[in-house]
C-alpha positions in Angstrom: -118.0 13.6 -15.0 -118.1 11.1 -17.8 -120.3 8.8 -15.6 -123.6 8.6 -17.3 -122.2 9.6 -20.7 -122.4 7.0 -23.5 -119.2 4.9 -23.5 -118.5 5.7 -27.2 -118.4 9.4 -26.4 -116.6 9.0 -23.0 -113.8 6.8 -24.6 -113.8 7.9 -28.2 -113.8 11.6 -27.6 -111.3 11.4 -24.7 -108.8 9.4 -26.9 -109.5 11.5 -30.1 -109.8 15.1 -29.0 -106.7 16.2 -31.0 -107.8 14.5 -34.3 -111.4 15.7 -33.7 -110.2 19.3 -33.6 -108.0 18.9 -36.6 -110.4 16.8 -38.9 -114.0 17.8 -38.2 -115.6 20.2 -40.6 -116.3 23.8 -39.6 -119.6 25.4 -40.2 -120.9 27.5 -43.1 -120.5 31.3 -42.9 -124.4 31.5 -43.0 -124.4 30.0 -39.5 -123.5 33.5 -38.1 -126.6 34.9 -39.9 -128.7 32.0 -38.3 -127.3 32.9 -34.9 -128.1 36.5 -35.3 -131.4 36.4 -37.2 -133.1 33.3 -35.9 -131.7 33.2 -32.3 -131.1 37.0 -31.8 -127.6 36.3 -30.5 -125.3 39.4 -30.6 -123.1 41.7 -28.5 -124.2 41.5 -24.9 -126.0 38.2 -25.2 -125.4 35.4 -22.7 -125.1 31.9 -24.3 -124.4 28.5 -23.0 -123.0 25.9 -25.4 -123.8 22.3 -24.4 -121.6 19.5 -25.7 -119.1 22.1 -27.0 -116.3 19.6 -27.6 -113.1 21.2 -28.9 -114.8 24.5 -29.7 -115.5 24.0 -33.5 -118.7 26.0 -33.2 -117.7 28.0 -30.1 -115.6 30.5 -32.1 -118.7 31.3 -34.3 -120.6 32.2 -31.0 -117.7 34.3 -29.9 -117.7 36.1 -33.2 -121.2 37.4 -32.5 -119.9 39.3 -29.5 -121.8 37.1 -27.1 -120.5 36.0 -23.7 -120.2 32.2 -24.0 -119.8 29.5 -21.5 -118.9 26.2 -23.2 -119.8 23.0 -21.4 -118.8 19.4 -22.1 -118.6 16.3 -19.9 -115.3 15.0 -21.5 -112.3 16.7 -19.9 -109.9 16.2 -22.8 -112.3 18.0 -25.2 -112.9 20.8 -22.9 -109.2 21.3 -22.2 -108.5 21.6 -25.9 -111.3 24.3 -26.2 -109.9 26.2 -23.2 -106.3 26.2 -24.7 -107.5 27.6 -28.1 -110.4 29.8 -27.2 -109.5 31.8 -24.1 -112.4 34.2 -24.7 -114.9 31.5 -23.8 -115.7 30.4 -20.2 -115.7 26.7 -19.7 -117.5 24.3 -17.4 -117.2 20.5 -17.1 -120.9 19.5 -17.1 -123.5 17.2 -18.6 -126.5 18.5 -20.3 -128.8 17.4 -17.4 -126.9 19.3 -14.8 -125.6 22.7 -16.0 -123.9 25.0 -13.5 -125.9 27.9 -14.8 -128.4 30.0 -12.8 -132.2 29.9 -13.4 -133.3 32.1 -16.3 -129.8 33.7 -16.8 -129.0 33.0 -20.4 -130.4 34.3 -23.7 -129.6 31.1 -25.7 -128.6 27.4 -25.4 -126.7 26.1 -28.3 -125.9 22.4 -29.2 -123.7 22.0 -32.2 -123.4 18.4 -33.6 -124.1 17.2 -30.1 -127.8 17.1 -29.1 -128.3 13.5 -30.3 -126.1 12.4 -27.5 -128.4 13.8 -24.7 -131.9 14.2 -26.4 -133.9 13.5 -23.3 -136.8 15.3 -21.6 -134.5 15.9 -18.7 -132.0 17.8 -20.7 -134.7 19.9 -22.4 -136.1 20.7 -18.9 -132.6 21.8 -17.8 -132.3 24.0 -20.9 -135.7 25.6 -20.1 -134.6 26.2 -16.5 -131.5 28.2 -17.5 -133.2 30.1 -20.4 -134.8 33.4 -19.7 -138.5 33.6 -21.0 -138.3 34.0 -24.7 -134.8 32.7 -24.8 -133.7 30.6 -27.8 -132.7 27.0 -28.1 -130.4 26.2 -31.2 -129.6 22.8 -32.5 -127.2 22.4 -35.5 -125.5 19.6 -37.3 -123.2 19.0 -40.3 -124.9 16.1 -42.1 -122.9 14.1 -44.8 -124.4 14.6 -48.2 -125.2 11.0 -49.0 -126.6 11.9 -52.4 -122.9 11.9 -53.6 -122.1 8.3 -54.3 -118.6 8.1 -52.6 -120.0 9.8 -49.5 -122.8 7.2 -49.4 -120.3 4.4 -49.8 -118.1 5.9 -47.0 -121.2 6.0 -44.7 -122.0 2.3 -45.5 -118.4 1.4 -44.4 -118.5 3.3 -41.2 -122.1 2.5 -40.3 -121.1 -1.1 -39.7 -119.2 -0.1 -36.6 -121.8 2.2 -35.0 -123.1 -0.3 -32.5 -125.7 1.5 -30.3 -124.0 5.0 -30.4 -126.6 7.7 -30.7 -126.3 9.6 -34.1 -128.1 12.4 -35.7 -129.0 10.4 -38.7 -131.3 8.1 -36.9 -133.6 11.1 -36.2 -134.3 9.6 -32.7 -133.6 13.0 -31.2 -136.7 14.2 -32.7 -138.6 12.0 -30.3 -138.5 14.6 -27.6 -140.3 17.2 -29.7 -142.7 18.9 -29.4 -141.2 19.8 -26.0 -143.1 21.2 -23.1 -142.3 24.9 -22.6 -140.9 25.3 -26.1 -142.3 26.6 -29.4 -142.2 24.2 -32.4 -138.8 23.7 -34.1 -138.0 25.8 -37.2 -135.5 24.3 -39.7 -132.8 26.3 -41.6 -130.8 24.4 -44.2 -127.3 25.4 -45.4 -124.5 23.7 -47.4 -120.9 23.4 -46.6 -117.8 21.8 -48.3 -115.0 20.7 -46.1 -111.9 21.3 -48.3 -108.5 19.6 -47.7 -106.5 16.6 -48.3 -108.1 13.2 -48.5 -106.2 12.3 -45.3 -107.5 15.2 -43.4 -111.2 15.5 -44.6 -111.9 11.8 -45.1 -109.6 9.6 -43.2 -109.1 12.1 -40.3 -112.9 12.7 -40.2 -113.5 9.0 -40.0 -111.1 8.6 -37.2 -112.7 11.4 -35.3 -116.0 9.5 -35.1 -116.6 8.6 -31.4 -117.4 4.9 -32.0 -114.5 4.5 -34.4 -112.0 6.2 -32.1 -113.2 3.8 -29.4 -112.5 0.6 -31.4 -109.6 -1.8 -30.7 -106.6 -0.9 -32.7 -106.8 -3.8 -35.2 -110.5 -3.2 -36.0 -109.8 0.5 -36.5 -106.9 -0.3 -38.8 -109.1 -2.6 -40.9 -111.6 0.0 -41.3 -109.2 2.8 -42.3 -107.7 0.4 -44.8 -111.1 0.0 -46.4 -111.5 3.9 -46.4 -108.2 4.4 -48.1 -109.2 1.7 -50.7 -112.4 3.7 -51.3 -110.3 6.8 -51.9 -108.0 5.1 -54.3 -110.9 3.6 -56.3 -112.8 7.0 -56.7 -111.6 9.1 -59.6 -112.9 12.3 -57.9 -110.5 11.5 -54.9 -107.6 9.3 -56.1 -104.3 11.1 -56.4 -105.9 14.5 -55.5 -104.1 16.9 -53.1 -107.4 18.7 -52.4 -110.8 17.3 -52.2 -114.4 18.5 -51.2 -116.3 16.6 -48.6 -119.9 17.9 -49.0 -122.2 18.5 -46.1 -125.8 19.7 -45.6 -125.9 21.8 -42.5 -129.3 21.5 -40.7 -130.1 24.0 -38.0 -133.2 24.1 -35.8 -134.4 26.8 -33.4 -137.1 27.1 -30.8 -138.0 29.7 -28.1 -138.6 29.1 -24.4 -142.3 29.9 -23.6 -143.3 31.9 -20.5 
């Protein structure tokens, strides 16, 4: 199933599913309002989540009362989701080949995932499974690089990204406006990931696909640099709890008849 999936995702996410689940930020409480108010998801809704990973966003979808099928092409990620969220259906699948009947779902959701498969083929598949008027929702937690230490952390990690697709490149926007969909509407929220520096900074760094896929020696060198940054930053050094700030950007569109 990982054939055709970018090597950084196929390798990094397979090797790092547990640390991904433990160290990635959740989503702000307002995301529930976005799901209900902008995407009309609620009790009785049928939703497919594409690129669901370990289920960090899936639990919010379940909290709306919707029936959810979570899909992902990486077996290790999907196995983690299935073990922790038995209320969700699961399917091993790529974005371009969903095992979902035509016009059968009310919403397609991609949480911190769409940049991996932002192609006309994927959007055509989303349109196929959506009912007329159904919603497409895209959401990302984006590092707040206006904070100096966060910006420096990004400079350190960006050196290792190679050709891995990322939200920050904005390349995913190239497929919009998309045939058969209304223009995107943006909603902006904020979120602080609170925890120990090892969890929310070091663990978050290790959960990045292209870093998890690095050879052990290169990954160790990078993590030494991240720990040095923590030690040199007064807001972080010696703290048992820190806040990693994010800007959560959510986009919604509707399938046209």
